[in-house]
C-alpha positions, 0 to 999 in steps of 0.5 A: 210386664204383658209380654212376661205374662202372655195370655195363653190359648189354644183355638182363636175365635174362628176354631183354629188350633193355634199354631205351636201350642200344645195340650188340645186335646184329640178327645172329641168325647171330652170337647162334646161334653164341653160343649154340653156343658157350655150350652146347659149352663148358659140356658140356666143362666138366662132362664134364672135371670128370667125368673129373678124378672118374675119375682120367683126367685131374689136378686142373682149374679149372672155369667153369660160370657164366662162359661168357658172359664168355669167349664174349663176349669171344673172339669179339670178337677178330680171328684174329691177335690175341693170347690169354693165358689163367689157368687158368680160361679154356678156354672162351675158348681153345676159342672162339679155336681151340685144339685140344680134345684140346690143351686136354684134354692140358695137364689130363693134365700133358702139355707138349703141352697148351700148343701152339696150333695153328699161326698161333694166338697163344695162350699156356699157361695162367697157372696163376701169379697175374697172371704173364700180364699183364705179358707181354699188355702186352709182346706187345702192345707188339711189335705196336704197334712192327712197326706191325701192327693186332694187338691182344691180351686177357688174361683174370684174375680179382678175386684178381689185380688184388691181385697186382704184376703187374696194377700192372705190367702196367697201368701199363706199358701206360697209358705206351705205349699198347699195344693190349690189353684187360685182361679181369677175370672178377670171380667175387667169390671169390679161391679162399676169400677174397672180394672185400670181404676182399682190396679196399677198392674198390667196382669193379675198374675203377675202378682203371683210374684210376690209369693213366689209361685207360678201366675199365668195368663189364659184366654178364659173363653177358650175353654181347652186352654182354661181346662189344661192350664188347670189340670197342669196346675192342680197336677202340679198341686198334687205332686206337692209344688204347691199353688199357682195363681191362674188369670182367665181374661174373660169378659161378661156380657150383661149387669154385675146382678139383676140389681144392677145397670151396666150401661151406666158405667160402660158401653154395653154396645161393645159388649153385644159387639163383643159376642161375635168375635169371643163368645165360648159357645160360638168358638167351640162350635166353630171349632166343632166345625172345623172338626166335622163334629158339629151336628145342629140336630145335637145342639137342639137335643142338648137344649131341649135336654137342658131346658127339661133339667132346668123346669124340672129342678124349678119346679122342685124349687117351687115345691119345697116347704116354706121359710121359716123367717125365723131362721135368721136368728139361728145359725150364727153363733153357738148359742144364742146371744141375749140380743138375737134371743130378744127380737126372736122372742119379739118376732115370735109373739108379733107372728103369734098375734097376726 
């Protein structure tokens, strides 16, 4: 089955264009923007982990190693498209124009962090596994019914493909030919469970066969290949061709979340050794050097600009008005049900007595 779903790539680990491939962009400007965004979100990710360790945000889900999968796919979208991220896709959301301050507010436990900028169709990050997949299929179908050319992309990990919502979403989207791209980031682990213990299929892309939709595997650390395959799938969706399942094969270097210890279930030496071979930023840097595009001064400038942007967002997040703990009782039901009403009244009375 793996031979039926080969991994598509455009540049190899050394940054060389692979003979016989098509679709690599000759647009050096776009390649440099890929690089800027990759560096930007890696710095963000590392700073967010540091913030959590300092107690300045809550539990955080790092994505280092998966940057190319997120940037390549997000940059293939059009401004009016829909994005349905998981709790690990804030890199994609930032590349698609989400507010960095609000992303940080989300990780600080604030409802305001779920609000995208005006005019951006970005759903709140899905914490329950796979629940966003039917939502994306429904939103895409609504756009089809309205006669627009908007498409949707929905992100999920390998573990989500073992959930019922995954199959329900793909089944519905395939029936109505919804303009949606199902984008899987296969980082080989569903928290602590390796791929081999959560499914019998050799690939995730082959699950498309059950729904008679295209299934594509792509090197998730090759930003060119990710962009190219996602762009093709989105164009197909806009033209009425229906959904596509993309499996981006990648690797997450660190923990599932900052509350996790990956050393308990995988060899972290293997993870460290993979950096030199598969790292998405190193690969793009090597390609840039091969093209005579790489400039150390540009990289330093990108790093400095990203750090300044992140520091400003952190300051805005920490200057935000204090949260009202009573909010936890609201926004669940249209009208507050009596048990929650009693709990809220008790909480407020206790608060008043302090």
